[in-house]
Backbone as a printed PyTorch tensor [residue, N CA C, xyz], in Angstrom:
tensor([[[134.8280, 107.2550,  87.2570],
         [135.8140, 106.8710,  88.2730],
         [135.3930, 105.5580,  88.9050]],

        [[136.3400, 104.6770,  89.1260],
         [136.0410, 103.4140,  89.7810],
         [136.7180, 103.3720,  91.1440]],

        [[136.1290, 102.6630,  92.0660],
         [136.6700, 102.5020,  93.4130],
         [137.3220, 101.1270,  93.4950]],

        [[138.5760, 101.0820,  93.9100],
         [139.3070,  99.8270,  93.9990],
         [139.3590,  99.3910,  95.4590]],

        [[138.9410,  98.1690,  95.7260],
         [138.9670,  97.6130,  97.0730],
         [140.1010,  96.6070,  97.1840]],

        [[140.7820,  96.5330,  98.3320],
         [141.7510,  95.4670,  98.5380],
         [141.0680,  94.1160,  98.3970]],

        [[141.7820,  93.1390,  97.8730],
         [141.1820,  91.8300,  97.6380],
         [140.7230,  91.1680,  98.9170]],

        [[141.3580,  91.5210, 100.0400],
         [140.9980,  90.8640, 101.2850],
         [139.9660,  91.6390, 102.0890]],

        [[139.4390,  92.7410, 101.5440],
         [138.5130,  93.5540, 102.3300],
         [137.1120,  92.9660, 102.3720]],

        [[136.6900,  92.3180, 101.2650],
         [135.3720,  91.6880, 101.1820],
         [134.2590,  92.6660, 101.5230]],

        [[134.4220,  93.8990, 101.1240],
         [133.3950,  94.9000, 101.3850],
         [132.3360,  94.8260, 100.2940]],

        [[131.2360,  94.1710, 100.6150],
         [130.1910,  94.0100,  99.6160],
         [129.3260,  95.2480,  99.4760]],

        [[129.3490,  96.1310, 100.4760],
         [128.4860,  97.2970, 100.4400],
         [129.1650,  98.4590,  99.7320]],

        [[128.3790,  99.3640,  99.1410],
         [128.9680, 100.5010,  98.4280],
         [129.6530, 101.4730,  99.3860]],

        [[130.6320, 102.2320,  98.9080],
         [131.2730, 103.2250,  99.7640],
         [130.3500, 104.4110,  99.9910]],

        [[130.6230, 105.1900, 101.0320],
         [129.8290, 106.3940, 101.2680],
         [130.0320, 107.4110, 100.1460]],

        [[131.2460, 107.4500,  99.5950],
         [131.5590, 108.3920,  98.5280],
         [131.8490, 107.6420,  97.2380]],

        [[131.0330, 107.8850,  96.2340],
         [131.2200, 107.3000,  94.9140],
         [130.9270, 108.4120,  93.9170]],

        [[131.9590, 109.1120,  93.4190],
         [131.7510, 110.3530,  92.6520],
         [130.8170, 110.2440,  91.4670]],

        [[130.7530, 109.0800,  90.8110],
         [129.8300, 108.9420,  89.6810],
         [128.3680, 109.0310,  90.1280]],

        [[128.1130, 108.7060,  91.3750],
         [126.7860, 108.8590,  91.9670],
         [126.8050, 110.2200,  92.6570]],

        [[126.3280, 111.2430,  91.9550],
         [126.6190, 112.6360,  92.2840],
         [126.1920, 113.0560,  93.6870]],

        [[125.0630, 112.5740,  94.1870],
         [124.6070, 113.0370,  95.4900],
         [125.4900, 112.5450,  96.6290]],

        [[126.2870, 111.4830,  96.4150],
         [127.1780, 111.0270,  97.4890],
         [128.2840, 112.0430,  97.7520]],

        [[128.6170, 112.8500,  96.7680],
         [129.6420, 113.8800,  96.9640],
         [129.1810, 114.8830,  98.0150]],

        [[127.8780, 115.1520,  98.0430],
         [127.3370, 116.1390,  98.9890],
         [127.0480, 115.5330, 100.3570]],

        [[126.7340, 114.2420, 100.4010],
         [126.2670, 113.6900, 101.6660],
         [127.2590, 112.7500, 102.3450]],

        [[128.3480, 112.3870, 101.6910],
         [129.3170, 111.4730, 102.3080],
         [129.9910, 112.1480, 103.5050]],

        [[130.2080, 111.4190, 104.5940],
         [130.8700, 112.0130, 105.7640],
         [132.3160, 112.3840, 105.4500]],

        [[132.7600, 113.4830, 106.0290],
         [134.1360, 113.9490, 105.8150],
         [135.0170, 113.6730, 107.0310]],

        [[134.4170, 113.1890, 108.1100],
         [135.1570, 112.8370, 109.3140],
         [134.8770, 111.3730, 109.6560]],

        [[135.7760, 110.7340, 110.4060],
         [135.5550, 109.3260, 110.7700],
         [134.2320, 109.1410, 111.5030]],

        [[133.5770, 108.0260, 111.2270],
         [132.3130, 107.7430, 111.8790],
         [132.5300, 107.4240, 113.3590]],

        [[131.5530, 107.7770, 114.1610],
         [131.5920, 107.5200, 115.5970],
         [130.6370, 106.3680, 115.9150]],

        [[131.1370, 105.3540, 116.5690],
         [130.3090, 104.2130, 116.9470],
         [129.5280, 104.5510, 118.2090]],

        [[128.2160, 104.4820, 118.1300],
         [127.3520, 104.7340, 119.2780],
         [126.7490, 103.4000, 119.7110]],

        [[127.1330, 102.8650, 120.8660],
         [126.6150, 101.5610, 121.3010],
         [125.0960, 101.5760, 121.4110]],

        [[124.4660, 100.4710, 121.0170],
         [123.0250, 100.3520, 121.1520],
         [122.6360, 100.1170, 122.6030]],

        [[121.5170, 100.6630, 122.9880],
         [120.9820, 100.4140, 124.3200],
         [120.1440,  99.1440, 124.3070]],

        [[119.7290,  98.6900, 125.4700],
         [118.9280,  97.4760, 125.5720],
         [117.6200,  97.6100, 124.8100]],

        [[116.9860,  98.7870, 124.9010],
         [115.6980,  98.9710, 124.2220],
         [115.8600,  98.9180, 122.7050]],

        [[116.9830,  99.3740, 122.1890],
         [117.2140,  99.3200, 120.7440],
         [117.4630,  97.8900, 120.2770]],

        [[118.0730,  97.0970, 121.1100],
         [118.4120,  95.7320, 120.7260],
         [117.2620,  94.7460, 120.9120]],

        [[116.3080,  95.0850, 121.7670],
         [115.2480,  94.1270, 122.0800],
         [113.8820,  94.5090, 121.5170]],

        [[113.7180,  95.6800, 120.9750],
         [112.4110,  96.0490, 120.4460],
         [112.4260,  97.4460, 119.8760]],

        [[111.3460,  97.8490, 119.2160],
         [110.1670,  97.0290, 118.9610],
         [110.3230,  96.1680, 117.7150]],

        [[109.5980,  95.0520, 117.6780],
         [109.4780,  94.2970, 116.4340],
         [108.4970,  95.0700, 115.5680]],

        [[108.8780,  95.3090, 114.3250],
         [108.1420,  96.2790, 113.5170],
         [106.9910,  95.6430, 112.7400]],

        [[105.8030,  95.6980, 113.2980],
         [104.5910,  95.4260, 112.5560],
         [104.3570,  94.0120, 112.0670]],

        [[105.0620,  93.0110, 112.5630],
         [104.8440,  91.6520, 112.0760],
         [103.3820,  91.2200, 112.2550]],

        [[102.8210,  91.5570, 113.4040],
         [101.4870,  91.0530, 113.7130],
         [100.4070,  91.7070, 112.8530]],

        [[100.7070,  92.8140, 112.1900],
         [ 99.6950,  93.5110, 111.4020],
         [ 99.7140,  93.1250, 109.9340]],

        [[100.5660,  92.1850, 109.5370],
         [100.6360,  91.7650, 108.1410],
         [ 99.4410,  90.8800, 107.8200]],

        [[ 98.7040,  91.2910, 106.8000],
         [ 97.5370,  90.5290, 106.3800],
         [ 97.9070,  89.5010, 105.3150]],

        [[ 97.0460,  88.5080, 105.1290],
         [ 97.3430,  87.4040, 104.2260],
         [ 97.5520,  87.8720, 102.7890]],

        [[ 96.8650,  88.9310, 102.3800],
         [ 96.9470,  89.3980, 100.9920],
         [ 97.9110,  90.5650, 100.7970]],

        [[ 98.6590,  90.9540, 101.8260],
         [ 99.5500,  92.1100, 101.7000],
         [100.7010,  91.8640, 100.7290]],

        [[100.9710,  90.6060, 100.4210],
         [102.0800,  90.3120,  99.5140],
         [101.6490,  90.2630,  98.0470]],

        [[100.3730,  90.5470,  97.7720],
         [ 99.8860,  90.5700,  96.3890],
         [ 99.5390,  92.0050,  96.0170]],

        [[100.4480,  92.6640,  95.3110],
         [100.2690,  94.0770,  94.9590],
         [ 99.2800,  94.2690,  93.8180]],

        [[ 98.8060,  93.1680,  93.2400],
         [ 97.8440,  93.2590,  92.1380],
         [ 96.4080,  93.1740,  92.6270]],

        [[ 96.2140,  92.9820,  93.9310],
         [ 94.8620,  92.8070,  94.4810],
         [ 94.5210,  93.8640,  95.5260]],

        [[ 95.2100,  94.9690,  95.5120],
         [ 95.0010,  95.9830,  96.5390],
         [ 93.9480,  97.0200,  96.1620]],

        [[ 93.4460,  96.9530,  94.9200],
         [ 92.4570,  97.9260,  94.4510],
         [ 91.3360,  97.1970,  93.7230]],

        [[ 90.3430,  97.9400,  93.2500],
         [ 89.1730,  97.3150,  92.6420],
         [ 89.4530,  96.7540,  91.2640]],

        [[ 90.4590,  97.2860,  90.5470],
         [ 90.7580,  96.8260,  89.2100],
         [ 92.1450,  96.2330,  89.1050]],

        [[ 92.4220,  95.6420,  87.9460],
         [ 93.7450,  95.0660,  87.6830],
         [ 94.7340,  96.1740,  87.3230]],

        [[ 95.9530,  96.1470,  87.8880],
         [ 96.9590,  97.1190,  87.4780],
         [ 97.4670,  96.8260,  86.0730]],

        [[ 97.9920,  97.8490,  85.4210],
         [ 98.5300,  97.6950,  84.0770],
         [ 99.9730,  97.2220,  84.1370]],

        [[100.3750,  96.4030,  83.1800],
         [101.7560,  95.9570,  83.1050],
         [101.8890,  94.4500,  83.1680]],

        [[103.1300,  94.0120,  83.2060],
         [103.4440,  92.5840,  83.2120],
         [103.4090,  92.0350,  84.6340]],

        [[102.5000,  91.1200,  84.8930],
         [102.3990,  90.5120,  86.2180],
         [103.5820,  89.5700,  86.4380]],

        [[104.2060,  89.6460,  87.5960],
         [105.3350,  88.7820,  87.9190],
         [105.2190,  88.2680,  89.3500]],

        [[105.9010,  87.1650,  89.5960],
         [106.0530,  86.6070,  90.9410],
         [107.5110,  86.7940,  91.3470]],

        [[107.7320,  87.3740,  92.5110],
         [109.0790,  87.5310,  93.0680],
         [109.1290,  86.7050,  94.3460]],

        [[110.0740,  85.7730,  94.3980],
         [110.1230,  84.8940,  95.5720],
         [111.5800,  84.5550,  95.8770]],

        [[111.7920,  83.9790,  97.0350],
         [113.1340,  83.5600,  97.4240],
         [113.1800,  83.1750,  98.8770]],

        [[114.4020,  83.0730,  99.3880],
         [114.6070,  82.7420, 100.8000],
         [115.4870,  83.8010, 101.4440]],

        [[115.2250,  84.0390, 102.7030],
         [116.1090,  84.8330, 103.5430],
         [116.9200,  83.8550, 104.3640]],

        [[118.2550,  83.8910, 104.2090],
         [119.1100,  82.9010, 104.8660],
         [120.2540,  83.5870, 105.6060]],

        [[120.8640,  82.8460, 106.5320],
         [122.0430,  83.3540, 107.2220],
         [123.3010,  82.9490, 106.4570]],

        [[124.4590,  83.1710, 107.0440],
         [125.7120,  82.9070, 106.3400],
         [125.9460,  81.4320, 106.0540]],

        [[125.2380,  80.5610, 106.7630],
         [125.3760,  79.1180, 106.5430],
         [124.2540,  78.5440, 105.6850]],

        [[123.4420,  79.4040, 105.1010],
         [122.3730,  78.9510, 104.2310],
         [121.1280,  78.4730, 104.9430]],

        [[121.0480,  78.7250, 106.2500],
         [119.8560,  78.3230, 107.0010],
         [118.7820,  79.3830, 106.8720]],

        [[117.5510,  78.9550, 106.6060],
         [116.4510,  79.8930, 106.4620],
         [116.1900,  80.6670, 107.7400]],

        [[115.8700,  81.9490, 107.5970],
         [115.5860,  82.8100, 108.7450],
         [114.0770,  83.0560, 108.7920]],

        [[113.3770,  82.4510, 109.7420],
         [111.9160,  82.6070, 109.8100],
         [111.5030,  83.9350, 110.4320]],

        [[110.2380,  84.2720, 110.2660],
         [109.6100,  85.4290, 110.9420],
         [110.3290,  86.7400, 110.6500]],

        [[110.8420,  86.8810, 109.4490],
         [111.4690,  88.1310, 109.0360],
         [110.4690,  88.9450, 108.2320]],

        [[110.2370,  90.1720, 108.6410],
         [109.3200,  91.0430, 107.9140],
         [110.0190,  91.5720, 106.6670]],

        [[109.4620,  91.2620, 105.4900],
         [110.0100,  91.7260, 104.2140],
         [109.0110,  92.7010, 103.6090]],

        [[109.4620,  93.9090, 103.3470],
         [108.6250,  94.9170, 102.7140],
         [109.2230,  95.2830, 101.3600]],

        [[108.3720,  95.5840, 100.3800],
         [108.8640,  96.0460,  99.0880],
         [108.1410,  97.3250,  98.6950]],

        [[108.8150,  98.1340,  97.8900],
         [108.1740,  99.2770,  97.2460],
         [108.8450,  99.4850,  95.8900]],

        [[108.0880, 100.0220,  94.9390],
         [108.5840, 100.0750,  93.5780],
         [107.7800, 101.0630,  92.7410]],

        [[108.3260, 101.3840,  91.5640],
         [107.5920, 102.1740,  90.5810],
         [106.5820, 101.2840,  89.8590]],

        [[105.6270, 101.9100,  89.1880],
         [104.6760, 101.1320,  88.4020],
         [105.2910, 100.7370,  87.0590]],

        [[104.5040, 100.1580,  86.1790],
         [105.0340,  99.6530,  84.9160],
         [105.5290, 100.7630,  83.9970]],

        [[105.1030, 101.9970,  84.2720],
         [105.5610, 103.1480,  83.4790],
         [106.7620, 103.8410,  84.1100]],

        [[107.2420, 103.3220,  85.2390],
         [108.3980, 103.9230,  85.8870],
         [108.0720, 105.0970,  86.7790]],

        [[106.8970, 105.1000,  87.3850],
         [106.5280, 106.2030,  88.2780],
         [106.0740, 105.6710,  89.6290]],

        [[106.5500, 106.3400,  90.6970],
         [106.1520, 105.9890,  92.0500],
         [104.8790, 106.7410,  92.4370]],

        [[104.0930, 106.1190,  93.2940],
         [102.9250, 106.7850,  93.8530],
         [103.3890, 107.6150,  95.0480]],

        [[104.0050, 108.7350,  94.7550],
         [104.5700, 109.5980,  95.7970],
         [104.5580, 111.0320,  95.3000]],

        [[104.2590, 111.9500,  96.2100],
         [104.1340, 113.3560,  95.8250],
         [105.4250, 113.9200,  95.2450]],

        [[106.5620, 113.3690,  95.6440],
         [107.8450, 113.8870,  95.1410],
         [108.2000, 113.3730,  93.7530]],

        [[107.4740, 112.3890,  93.2770],
         [107.7530, 111.8520,  91.9440],
         [106.8800, 112.5770,  90.9310]],

        [[107.4840, 113.4680,  90.1690],
         [106.7800, 114.2320,  89.1490],
         [107.2290, 113.8420,  87.7490]],

        [[107.7890, 112.6410,  87.6190],
         [108.1540, 112.1150,  86.3050],
         [106.9110, 112.0930,  85.4090]],

        [[106.9820, 112.6700,  84.1960],
         [105.7990, 112.7490,  83.3350],
         [105.4230, 111.4100,  82.7130]],

        [[105.0950, 110.4610,  83.5790],
         [104.5780, 109.1530,  83.1610],
         [103.2810, 108.9420,  83.9190]],

        [[102.3610, 108.1650,  83.3780],
         [101.0530, 108.0300,  84.0300],
         [101.1110, 107.2660,  85.3400]],

        [[100.2820, 107.6810,  86.2800],
         [100.0400, 106.9060,  87.4890],
         [ 98.9890, 105.8400,  87.1840]],

        [[ 99.0370, 104.7780,  87.9430],
         [ 98.0720, 103.6920,  87.7810],
         [ 97.1670, 103.6850,  89.0070]],

        [[ 95.8810, 103.9970,  88.8570],
         [ 94.9910, 104.0470,  90.0250],
         [ 94.8240, 102.6910,  90.7100]],

        [[ 95.2190, 101.6160,  90.0310],
         [ 95.0840, 100.2860,  90.6110],
         [ 96.4140,  99.7020,  91.0710]],

        [[ 97.4130, 100.5710,  91.2290],
         [ 98.7160, 100.0700,  91.6840],
         [ 99.3780, 101.1060,  92.5850]],

        [[ 99.5380, 100.7260,  93.8530],
         [100.1920, 101.6020,  94.8290],
         [101.6840, 101.3550,  94.8950]],

        [[102.1040, 100.1030,  94.6940],
         [103.5290,  99.8080,  94.6090],
         [104.2120,  99.4610,  95.9040]],

        [[103.4720,  98.9680,  96.8970],
         [104.1120,  98.5520,  98.1480],
         [103.4010,  97.3280,  98.7040]],

        [[104.1710,  96.4630,  99.3750],
         [103.6100,  95.2620,  99.9630],
         [104.5120,  94.7210, 101.0490]],

        [[104.0190,  93.7120, 101.7680],
         [104.7880,  93.1510, 102.8790],
         [104.3970,  91.7020, 103.1060]],

        [[105.3330,  90.9610, 103.6910],
         [105.0880,  89.5630, 104.0150],
         [106.0790,  89.1540, 105.1010]],

        [[105.7550,  88.0990, 105.8300],
         [106.6560,  87.5440, 106.8450],
         [107.1440,  86.1900, 106.3500]],

        [[108.4510,  85.9410, 106.4380],
         [109.0000,  84.6710, 105.9670],
         [108.4510,  83.5020, 106.7840]],

        [[108.3540,  82.3520, 106.1030],
         [107.8290,  81.1730, 106.7820],
         [108.9300,  80.4860, 107.5920]],

        [[108.6490,  79.2830, 108.0770],
         [109.5780,  78.5860, 108.9640],
         [110.9240,  78.2940, 108.3190]],

        [[110.9710,  78.2280, 106.9780],
         [112.2190,  77.9490, 106.2780],
         [112.8030,  79.1890, 105.6000]],

        [[112.2430,  80.3510, 105.9070],
         [112.7840,  81.5930, 105.3690],
         [112.2420,  81.9990, 104.0190]],

        [[111.2110,  81.3240, 103.5180],
         [110.6550,  81.6370, 102.1990],
         [109.7630,  82.8810, 102.2600]],

        [[109.7840,  83.6430, 101.1610],
         [108.8440,  84.7520, 100.9830],
         [108.3840,  84.7590,  99.5330]],

        [[107.2110,  85.3440,  99.2670],
         [106.6730,  85.4460,  97.9140],
         [105.8670,  86.7310,  97.7830]],

        [[106.0550,  87.4210,  96.6410],
         [105.2350,  88.5690,  96.2890],
         [104.6800,  88.3660,  94.8840]],

        [[103.4830,  88.8620,  94.6560],
         [102.9350,  89.0000,  93.3120],
         [102.8400,  90.4910,  93.0290]],

        [[103.3910,  90.9260,  91.8990],
         [103.4350,  92.3520,  91.6240],
         [103.4660,  92.5910,  90.1210]],

        [[103.7750,  93.8090,  89.7360],
         [103.9110,  94.2060,  88.3400],
         [105.3670,  94.5780,  88.0900]],

        [[105.9260,  94.1390,  86.9710],
         [107.3130,  94.4770,  86.6770],
         [107.4570,  95.9880,  86.5280]],

        [[108.3430,  96.6120,  87.3150],
         [108.4710,  98.0740,  87.2580],
         [109.1730,  98.5370,  85.9890]],

        [[108.9050,  99.7730,  85.6100],
         [109.5670, 100.3570,  84.4540],
         [110.7890, 101.1610,  84.8640]],

        [[111.6600, 101.4210,  83.9040],
         [112.8000, 102.3130,  84.1330],
         [112.3100, 103.7540,  84.2200]],

        [[113.1140, 104.6180,  84.8270],
         [112.7230, 106.0320,  84.9010],
         [113.9690, 106.9240,  84.9170]],

        [[113.8330, 108.1550,  84.4400],
         [114.9700, 109.0810,  84.4500],
         [115.1930, 109.6490,  85.8400]],

        [[116.4370, 110.0350,  86.1180],
         [116.7380, 110.6790,  87.3990],
         [117.8720, 111.6820,  87.1870]],

        [[117.9400, 112.7250,  87.9980],
         [118.8360, 113.8590,  87.7270],
         [120.2620, 113.6660,  88.2080]],

        [[120.8580, 112.5290,  87.8980],
         [122.2570, 112.3310,  88.2790],
         [123.1980, 112.9580,  87.2690]],

        [[122.8780, 112.8320,  86.0110],
         [123.7140, 113.3180,  84.9280],
         [122.8290, 113.4610,  83.6980]],

        [[123.4190, 113.8630,  82.5930],
         [122.6320, 113.9960,  81.3710],
         [122.1270, 112.6230,  80.9290]],

        [[120.8250, 112.5290,  80.7240],
         [120.1950, 111.3120,  80.2230],
         [120.4750, 110.0930,  81.0990]],

        [[120.3240, 110.2660,  82.4140],
         [120.4990, 109.1560,  83.3550],
         [119.1650, 108.4570,  83.5800]],

        [[119.1990, 107.1150,  83.5680],
         [118.0030, 106.3120,  83.7840],
         [118.3060, 105.2180,  84.7990]],

        [[117.3900, 105.0070,  85.7340],
         [117.5020, 103.8920,  86.6580],
         [116.9710, 102.6310,  85.9960]],

        [[117.7010, 101.5260,  86.0910],
         [117.1560, 100.2580,  85.5880],
         [115.9540,  99.8300,  86.4120]],

        [[115.1330,  98.9620,  85.8430],
         [113.9870,  98.4380,  86.5890],
         [114.4770,  97.7750,  87.8710]],

        [[113.8500,  98.0910,  88.9780],
         [114.2960,  97.5240,  90.2540],
         [113.1560,  97.5460,  91.2610]],

        [[113.3060,  96.7270,  92.2820],
         [112.3770,  96.6760,  93.4020],
         [113.1720,  96.8750,  94.6810]],

        [[112.7040,  97.7750,  95.5330],
         [113.3370,  97.9990,  96.8330],
         [112.8210,  96.9690,  97.8330]],

        [[113.7140,  96.4660,  98.6620],
         [113.3340,  95.5260,  99.7090],
         [113.8870,  95.9890, 101.0440]],

        [[113.0740,  95.8570, 102.0810],
         [113.4800,  96.1640, 103.4490],
         [113.1750,  94.9560, 104.3120]],

        [[114.1660,  94.5220, 105.0940],
         [113.9990,  93.3650, 105.9680],
         [114.2190,  93.7930, 107.4060]],

        [[113.2640,  93.4530, 108.2620],
         [113.3720,  93.7370, 109.6870],
         [113.6110,  92.4410, 110.4440]],

        [[114.5360,  92.5070, 111.3900],
         [114.8150,  91.3620, 112.2480],
         [114.0510,  91.4520, 113.5440]],

        [[114.7400,  91.1760, 114.6400],
         [114.0710,  91.1140, 115.9380],
         [113.9510,  92.4650, 116.6210]],

        [[114.5200,  93.5180, 116.0360],
         [114.4160,  94.8510, 116.5990],
         [114.3740,  95.8600, 115.4660]],

        [[113.9120,  97.0720, 115.7620],
         [113.7800,  98.1000, 114.7390],
         [115.1230,  98.4480, 114.1190]],

        [[116.2010,  98.3580, 114.9070],
         [117.5330,  98.6920, 114.3980],
         [118.1490,  97.5550, 113.6020]],

        [[117.5430,  96.3810, 113.6360],
         [118.0440,  95.2330, 112.8880],
         [117.3540,  95.2300, 111.5310]],

        [[117.9660,  95.9230, 110.5780],
         [117.2930,  96.1470, 109.2950],
         [118.2900,  96.0920, 108.1410]],

        [[117.8600,  95.4970, 107.0470],
         [118.6120,  95.5020, 105.7970],
         [117.7310,  96.0950, 104.7190]],

        [[118.2470,  97.0960, 104.0100],
         [117.5470,  97.6900, 102.8720],
         [118.3930,  97.4360, 101.6360]],

        [[117.7850,  96.8940, 100.5940],
         [118.5370,  96.5580,  99.3910],
         [117.6450,  96.7430,  98.1720]],

        [[118.1780,  96.4420,  96.9980],
         [117.4210,  96.5390,  95.7520],
         [117.5960,  95.2640,  94.9470]],

        [[116.5440,  94.8900,  94.2250],
         [116.5860,  93.7350,  93.3330],
         [116.4570,  94.2140,  91.9020]],

        [[117.3560,  93.7510,  91.0390],
         [117.3220,  94.1040,  89.6200],
         [116.9240,  92.8740,  88.8030]],

        [[116.7120,  93.0860,  87.5010],
         [116.2550,  92.0170,  86.6310],
         [117.3540,  91.6040,  85.6600]],

        [[117.4310,  90.3200,  85.3320],
         [118.4970,  89.8340,  84.4430],
         [118.3830,  90.4440,  83.0460]],

        [[119.5550,  90.7340,  82.4510],
         [119.6040,  91.2070,  81.0810],
         [119.2470,  92.6660,  80.8820]],

        [[119.1220,  93.4440,  81.9450],
         [118.7550,  94.8570,  81.8050],
         [119.9510,  95.6590,  81.2980]],

        [[119.8720,  96.3070,  80.1310],
         [121.0190,  97.0460,  79.5890],
         [121.3860,  98.2820,  80.3980]],

        [[120.4680,  98.7420,  81.2590],
         [120.7560,  99.9300,  82.0590],
         [121.5750,  99.6200,  83.3080]],

        [[121.6610,  98.3490,  83.6760],
         [122.3560,  97.9850,  84.9130],
         [123.8170,  98.4240,  84.8820]],

        [[124.4940,  98.1850,  83.7730],
         [125.9170,  98.5300,  83.6580],
         [126.1380, 100.0290,  83.5730]],

        [[125.0780, 100.8130,  83.3450],
         [125.1980, 102.2640,  83.2250],
         [124.7350, 102.9910,  84.4830]],

        [[124.2810, 102.2600,  85.4690],
         [123.6810, 102.8520,  86.6590],
         [124.7210, 103.0290,  87.7550]],

        [[125.0500, 104.2670,  88.1450],
         [126.0870, 104.4520,  89.1710],
         [125.6980, 103.9330,  90.5470]],

        [[124.4030, 103.8180,  90.8380],
         [124.0020, 103.2540,  92.1230],
         [124.3870, 101.7810,  92.1800]],

        [[124.0440, 101.0410,  91.1310],
         [124.4150,  99.6240,  91.0800],
         [125.9230,  99.4590,  90.9490]],

        [[126.5620, 100.3020,  90.1460],
         [127.9860, 100.1560,  89.8930],
         [128.8470, 100.6070,  91.0730]],

        [[128.2510, 101.2990,  92.0420],
         [129.0180, 101.6730,  93.2350],
         [129.3200, 100.4740,  94.1140]],

        [[128.6010,  99.3770,  93.9040],
         [128.8430,  98.1570,  94.6560],
         [130.0390,  97.4370,  94.0520]],

        [[130.9700,  96.9360,  94.8480],
         [132.1430,  96.2310,  94.3150],
         [131.7400,  95.1460,  93.3250]],

        [[132.5440,  94.9700,  92.3000],
         [132.1940,  94.0700,  91.2000],
         [131.9170,  92.6550,  91.6670]],

        [[132.6850,  92.1630,  92.6610],
         [132.5190,  90.7700,  93.0820],
         [131.1630,  90.5270,  93.7430]],

        [[130.4970,  91.6040,  94.2190],
         [129.2190,  91.4480,  94.9110],
         [128.0390,  91.9980,  94.1250]],

        [[128.3120,  92.6860,  93.0420],
         [127.2690,  93.4240,  92.3170],
         [126.1650,  92.5160,  91.7990]],

        [[126.5360,  91.3820,  91.2490],
         [125.5370,  90.5120,  90.6360],
         [124.6380,  89.8150,  91.6520]],

        [[124.9630,  89.9370,  92.9310],
         [124.0780,  89.3770,  93.9490],
         [122.7390,  90.1050,  94.0000]],

        [[122.6720,  91.2790,  93.3880],
         [121.4400,  92.0540,  93.3820],
         [120.5800,  91.7760,  92.1500]],

        [[121.0370,  90.9150,  91.2640],
         [120.2760,  90.5810,  90.0630],
         [119.5010,  89.2870,  90.3090]],

        [[118.2030,  89.3530,  90.1610],
         [117.3740,  88.1720,  90.3490],
         [117.5990,  87.1750,  89.2200]],

        [[117.1140,  85.9740,  89.4040],
         [117.2250,  84.9260,  88.3910],
         [115.8410,  84.5850,  87.8670]],

        [[115.7070,  84.5220,  86.5530],
         [114.4350,  84.0640,  85.9800],
         [114.1850,  82.6310,  86.4190]],

        [[112.9790,  82.3540,  86.8910],
         [112.6630,  81.0480,  87.4720],
         [111.4750,  80.4330,  86.7430]],

        [[111.7610,  79.5940,  85.7570],
         [110.6950,  78.9600,  84.9820],
         [109.8590,  78.0250,  85.8400]],

        [[110.4970,  77.3800,  86.8300],
         [109.7760,  76.4320,  87.6790],
         [108.6520,  77.1140,  88.4560]],

        [[108.8870,  78.3580,  88.8560],
         [107.8830,  79.0770,  89.6530],
         [106.9160,  79.8810,  88.8000]],

        [[107.1560,  79.9320,  87.4900],
         [106.2560,  80.6420,  86.5980],
         [104.9000,  79.9340,  86.5540]],

        [[103.8320,  80.7060,  86.5790],
         [102.4810,  80.1530,  86.5220],
         [101.9600,  80.2950,  85.1020]],

        [[101.6450,  79.1940,  84.4640],
         [101.2250,  79.1830,  83.0690],
         [100.0220,  80.0860,  82.8450]],

        [[100.0940,  80.8820,  81.7710],
         [ 99.0110,  81.7870,  81.3670],
         [ 98.6990,  82.8540,  82.4040]],

        [[ 99.6450,  83.1290,  83.3210],
         [ 99.3210,  84.0910,  84.3830],
         [100.4800,  85.0030,  84.7520]],

        [[101.6590,  84.4580,  85.0760],
         [102.7460,  85.3240,  85.5370],
         [104.1010,  84.6490,  85.3990]],

        [[105.1100,  85.4140,  84.9760],
         [106.4950,  84.9590,  85.0130],
         [107.0230,  85.0800,  86.4380]],

        [[108.1290,  84.4140,  86.7250],
         [108.6540,  84.4140,  88.0880],
         [110.1520,  84.7070,  88.1050]],

        [[110.5810,  85.3500,  89.1730],
         [111.9850,  85.6600,  89.4120],
         [112.3270,  85.2750,  90.8460]],

        [[113.5060,  84.6790,  91.0100],
         [113.9560,  84.2790,  92.3390],
         [115.0400,  85.2330,  92.8250]],

        [[114.8980,  85.6670,  94.0850],
         [115.8760,  86.5690,  94.6850],
         [116.1030,  86.1410,  96.1280]],

        [[117.1960,  85.4150,  96.3630],
         [117.5560,  85.0020,  97.7160],
         [118.3570,  86.1070,  98.3920]],

        [[118.1390,  86.2680,  99.6790],
         [118.7940,  87.3280, 100.4450],
         [119.6180,  86.6990, 101.5520]],

        [[120.9290,  86.9630, 101.5280],
         [121.8470,  86.4380, 102.5310],
         [122.1630,  87.5590, 103.5160]],

        [[121.9010,  87.3310, 104.7960],
         [121.9910,  88.4050, 105.7770],
         [123.4050,  88.7030, 106.2380]],

        [[124.2750,  87.6960, 106.2560],
         [125.6080,  87.9020, 106.8220],
         [126.6250,  87.0750, 106.0470]],

        [[127.9050,  87.3070, 106.3740],
         [128.9610,  86.4690, 105.8240],
         [129.5200,  86.9750, 104.5090]],

        [[130.4330,  86.1950, 103.9240],
         [131.1540,  86.6220, 102.7210],
         [130.2530,  86.6940, 101.4990]],

        [[129.0720,  86.0480, 101.5350],
         [128.1350,  86.1030, 100.4150],
         [126.9190,  86.9710, 100.7100]],

        [[127.0520,  87.8780, 101.6770],
         [125.9300,  88.7130, 102.1020],
         [125.4140,  89.5740, 100.9560]],

        [[124.1080,  89.7810, 100.9440],
         [123.4770,  90.6700,  99.9730],
         [123.8730,  92.1120, 100.2870]],

        [[124.3740,  92.8700,  99.3070],
         [124.7840,  94.2550,  99.5660],
         [123.6210,  95.1260, 100.0190]],

        [[123.9600,  96.1190, 100.8100],
         [122.9530,  97.0820, 101.2550],
         [122.6500,  98.0910, 100.1690]],

        [[121.5210,  98.7530, 100.3180],
         [121.0950,  99.7820,  99.3730],
         [122.0050, 101.0040,  99.5100]],

        [[122.4810, 101.5200,  98.3730],
         [123.2840, 102.7470,  98.4060],
         [122.4760, 103.9610,  98.0080]],

        [[121.1600, 103.7750,  97.7610],
         [120.3110, 104.8790,  97.3170],
         [119.9840, 105.7920,  98.4990]]])
């Protein structure tokens, strides 16, 4: 089933109910949402952990005593507003599966090996022009119980915090040319005109010779070209 949006709606985010994504049938609201105004404390704080970010937190390959297994990659880009201006001091966090498609989490019992040298999470604060960079391992695809023989394409989760805890964007980054992308109901729940905004671009300029390939993923916070939110 496909969801049709009016051409003038510009809804880049996925709907609450997308039947092909089976769990949305159980969790989508059945009554109109109620707007609860934010209080002053919600709008002004707290800023989430910016001061505790260490210089090496953005390198997921250096968090343990040994090298993690898999293809080393660089993920970088800019966080910008609707006018393309860089947004500084934004906390960007990532989490992901390892190269075999398994998360370091008790709930992940996928029969793929864990990597003792890869935890799969990192953080960084954008610089004065909104730039961020991570060094990590390219994640693997993994099965999930949505339907018969369902597999999630390789992806990295990203969370961005603004000036308050409630000012947050959670999204996913995919890789170019992944054959599973067109088969994934989570990705396909996003309107077609905005879907490809979640696919990173291979970046030869940022690739480091004999060391790591690079992918660029810019994140737009607002406006008609905004990066879609996570529907997971």
